[in-house]
C-alpha positions in Angstrom: 296.0 208.5 232.6 292.8 206.8 233.3 289.6 208.5 232.1 287.1 209.4 234.0 285.2 206.4 234.0 281.8 209.2 233.9 281.6 210.1 230.7 283.8 211.4 227.8 286.1 214.4 228.1 284.3 217.3 225.9 286.7 219.9 224.8 284.9 223.3 224.0 287.0 225.1 221.5 290.1 223.4 219.7 292.1 226.6 219.4 295.8 227.4 220.5 294.8 226.9 225.0 292.1 223.9 223.7 294.8 222.0 221.0 297.7 222.5 223.3 295.5 220.6 225.6 294.5 218.3 224.1 297.9 217.3 222.5 299.0 217.3 225.8 296.4 214.6 227.1 296.6 212.3 224.6 300.7 212.0 225.3 300.3 211.1 228.7 298.5 208.3 227.7 293.9 209.5 226.9 292.8 207.8 224.3 291.8 209.7 221.7 288.3 207.4 221.5 287.5 209.0 224.8 288.1 212.7 224.0 285.1 214.6 222.5 286.1 218.1 220.7 283.4 221.2 219.3 285.1 222.7 217.1 282.9 224.3 214.2 286.6 224.9 212.6 290.0 223.4 213.6 292.8 224.5 212.3 294.4 222.3 209.4 296.6 220.8 211.5 294.4 220.6 214.6 292.6 218.9 212.5 294.6 216.2 211.4 295.8 215.4 215.5 291.8 214.7 216.0 291.7 212.6 212.7 294.8 210.4 213.9 294.5 209.6 216.9 290.3 208.6 216.5 289.0 211.9 218.4 285.2 212.3 217.3 284.6 216.0 216.3 281.5 217.4 216.4 280.5 221.1 215.5 277.9 221.2 218.0 276.8 219.3 220.9 276.0 215.3 219.7 273.1 214.6 221.2 272.8 211.9 224.0 275.7 211.9 225.4 276.8 213.3 229.5 280.2 214.4 229.2 282.6 213.6 232.1 284.5 216.4 231.7 283.8 219.8 230.4 286.1 221.9 228.9 285.9 225.5 228.0 288.6 227.1 226.0 287.0 229.4 223.9 287.1 232.9 223.9 285.7 234.8 226.7 284.1 237.4 224.2 281.7 234.5 223.1 281.3 232.4 225.7 277.7 233.3 226.2 276.9 232.3 222.5 278.7 229.0 222.6 277.6 227.7 226.1 273.8 227.6 226.1 274.2 225.0 223.5 275.9 222.7 225.0 273.6 222.2 228.7 272.1 219.0 227.3 275.6 217.8 228.5 275.8 218.5 231.1 274.4 215.3 234.0 274.5 214.6 237.0 279.1 214.0 237.9 279.7 215.9 235.0 282.4 218.4 236.2 283.1 222.0 233.8 286.5 223.3 233.7 287.1 226.6 232.4 289.9 228.3 231.1 288.0 231.9 229.5 289.4 235.0 231.5 287.1 236.3 233.3 284.1 234.3 233.5 283.0 233.0 236.9 281.6 230.1 237.9 278.2 232.1 238.7 278.6 233.3 234.6 279.1 229.2 233.4 276.3 228.7 235.6 274.0 231.0 234.7 274.4 229.0 231.0 274.8 225.2 231.8 273.2 225.1 235.4 275.0 224.5 238.6 277.5 222.0 238.4 280.2 221.0 239.5 282.9 223.6 238.4 286.7 224.6 238.0 288.2 227.9 237.0 291.9 228.0 235.8 294.0 230.2 234.5 297.6 228.9 232.3 299.5 231.1 230.5 300.3 230.9 227.1 303.7 228.8 227.7 301.6 226.0 228.4 301.0 225.9 224.3 305.1 224.3 224.9 304.5 221.7 227.8 305.9 224.3 230.0 302.3 227.2 231.5 301.5 227.8 235.0 297.8 227.3 235.9 296.5 228.6 238.4 293.1 226.2 239.6 289.7 227.3 242.1 286.6 224.4 242.6 283.2 225.2 243.7 281.9 223.6 246.4 280.3 221.1 243.6 284.0 219.7 243.0 284.8 215.9 244.9 287.7 215.2 245.7 288.4 212.8 243.0 286.9 215.6 240.3 289.4 218.0 241.6 292.2 214.9 241.1 291.0 214.0 237.9 291.1 218.1 236.8 294.9 218.1 238.2 295.9 215.4 236.0 293.8 216.9 232.4 295.8 220.0 233.3 299.2 219.3 234.2 299.6 218.3 231.3 300.8 222.1 231.0 303.0 222.5 234.0 302.5 223.2 237.4 299.4 223.7 238.5 297.8 225.8 241.6 294.8 225.7 243.8 293.5 228.3 245.1 290.8 229.5 248.5 289.2 231.6 246.2 287.6 232.4 243.4 288.6 235.9 243.9 292.2 235.1 244.0 292.2 233.8 239.9 292.3 237.7 239.1 295.1 237.6 241.1 296.9 234.7 239.3 295.3 236.4 235.9 297.6 238.5 236.9 300.6 237.4 238.1 301.2 234.6 236.0 298.6 234.5 233.4 299.6 238.0 231.9 302.8 237.5 233.1 304.9 236.3 229.6 303.9 239.0 228.6 306.1 241.0 230.8 308.8 238.3 230.6 308.4 240.0 226.8 308.6 243.5 227.7 311.6 242.9 229.8 313.2 241.3 226.5 312.2 244.8 224.3 313.4 246.8 226.9 316.7 245.0 227.8 317.7 244.8 223.7 317.0 248.7 223.4 318.3 250.1 226.1 321.2 247.3 224.8 320.9 249.7 221.4 321.4 253.3 222.7 324.3 251.8 224.0 326.0 251.5 221.3 325.3 247.1 220.0 323.6 246.7 216.1 319.5 246.3 217.3 320.0 243.2 215.7 322.5 241.8 218.2 321.0 243.4 221.3 317.7 241.2 220.7 319.9 238.2 220.4 321.3 238.7 223.6 318.4 239.9 225.3 316.4 237.6 224.3 318.7 234.2 224.8 319.7 235.8 228.5 316.2 235.1 229.4 315.0 232.4 228.1 318.8 230.8 229.7 318.6 232.5 233.3 314.2 230.9 232.5 315.8 227.5 232.1 318.6 228.0 235.1 315.4 228.8 237.9 313.7 226.3 236.3 316.6 223.6 236.6 317.8 224.9 239.9 316.9 223.9 243.8 318.1 227.9 244.9 315.2 230.2 245.1 315.0 233.6 242.5 316.5 235.1 245.7 319.8 233.0 245.8 320.5 232.4 242.1 320.9 236.5 242.0 322.4 236.9 244.5 325.4 234.2 243.0 325.2 236.4 239.9 326.2 240.2 241.7 329.8 240.6 242.6 330.3 243.5 245.5 330.6 246.7 243.5 330.8 245.0 239.9 328.8 245.5 236.7 325.7 243.3 238.8 326.0 245.5 242.0 325.9 248.4 239.3 322.6 248.2 237.7 320.9 246.6 240.6 321.9 250.0 242.3 319.2 251.4 240.1 316.4 248.3 239.4 316.5 248.0 243.2 315.9 251.2 244.7 312.7 252.8 246.0 311.8 253.8 242.9 312.5 250.8 241.3 311.4 247.8 239.2 309.2 246.4 242.7 307.1 249.7 242.8 306.1 249.9 239.0 305.7 245.7 239.4 302.9 246.2 242.3 301.2 249.0 240.3 301.3 246.8 236.6 300.1 243.6 239.2 297.3 246.0 240.8 296.1 246.8 237.8 295.5 244.0 235.7 294.2 242.5 238.6 291.6 245.8 239.0 290.9 245.2 235.0 290.5 241.3 236.0 287.8 241.9 238.2 286.0 244.9 235.8 286.0 241.7 233.0 284.5 239.6 235.3 281.9 241.7 236.6 
């Protein structure tokens, strides 16, 4: 991947998500010399990655630098403290990318000024290169900037662009929070297995590997989820019996409708 000629990539925050993105960029061929990490105290493994790859590490905004990309990967609770000192990094060709949940473009602009800005919502599987990211670009983002941001984000998995900033709240509800729903599904399956008479540890192993394997099958198969479900469901069989409960009028779909609506509503509240 070639680096934007307008300036370095400045990564704000080298925690779990920021660190995963940095590792992906380096693996994709971006030179460490093209990246500046601003983080007061990266964890030892991340500090080693930074040092081993010639990445410039700073604890505060360096003087005399205008970034090509400012990639904001800090917790939303600290955005209002972290961003104001970074305004000097913003030049006329800078694009700002934020993965801070709930922080709007207006909020980012209040600290960094009006600029080409992308809000992105990855999810935690990004840390192993198997995430999915929803992204929205404001009108100041050029086609070239969008293409480069897409390349930066896709190191952690597919990138889906949405038409309005408000759609990011729905993305947050579906995929941003989605891994937790899947992990809870494993917990529920394991608990049901325990109640059916299996040892708790065996039930958990079965549930965990079933969900992981089904996810990988879905990932690799050209068929959609509905077709894969039908493929494993024999008429009148055990799977059909279970699905008659899960797909009932008061089953899983209305429960998920309520859950996604609650998550989206909370995302909208956090966004102000």
